Structures are given as structure tokens and as C-alpha cells.
Steps between C-alpha positions, in 0.01 A plus 500: 500500500771748598726388214222556246432848639867593477516374141212737422677793663290526818670592826357417840600368840488120465515460879138620513379195307361239734436154365249299698419136446132451446325228687272284292400536141221636284269240346427545129295266286653310210229645276594857598868433432416360156267794429775750587755309289266509198430871559873577502554306177215691329656832599847393386365391160429868439775670701812281493518200267862427599408472869202281408729257316734499800216421742356223283806293587479589870341284767227681694625546857287707737671726750610310814257695719209352301358158584317354200177323593240321286226719355389712211521868418412714802142629522621861515683470165340671201497245218 
């Protein structure tokens, strides 16, 4: 995080950054993950074909703080 900021020319006191370990995880349904993955691919088809080709070869790996559970697209999602 600090290294990236320095590469971009930002200057700040890194000693003020506190990293806390989070207890637990956030449940997310498999259907929601797949919906988001498809949504990203649709956007990349228009915006960045090179990135889309790169991601096609990638394995979908949710962030470690997410715990994938069975289920469909969330009820709050606009589909």
C-alpha cells in the first residue's frame, strides 16, 4: 500500500497506517460471485479487450475476506 503510493508520488506518514486483522469473513453466494464476474466481463468487452483476454485465462478467486456459500444472485441485485 505504501509502496504503491510512493510510486504514484504521494507523500504521507506511513506510521499512521494501522493494519488490523479482521475476525471472521463475509458470506457471499456463489450466484452473486458469478453474476459479478459476468458483469465485469461485459464491461471489459467494451472498455478493455486486452484485459478481458487476460482475465479469460485467470481462475476466479474471491478476496480472502469473502466466504463463498451456496446460493443464487442476491435479492437486492438489479438484474
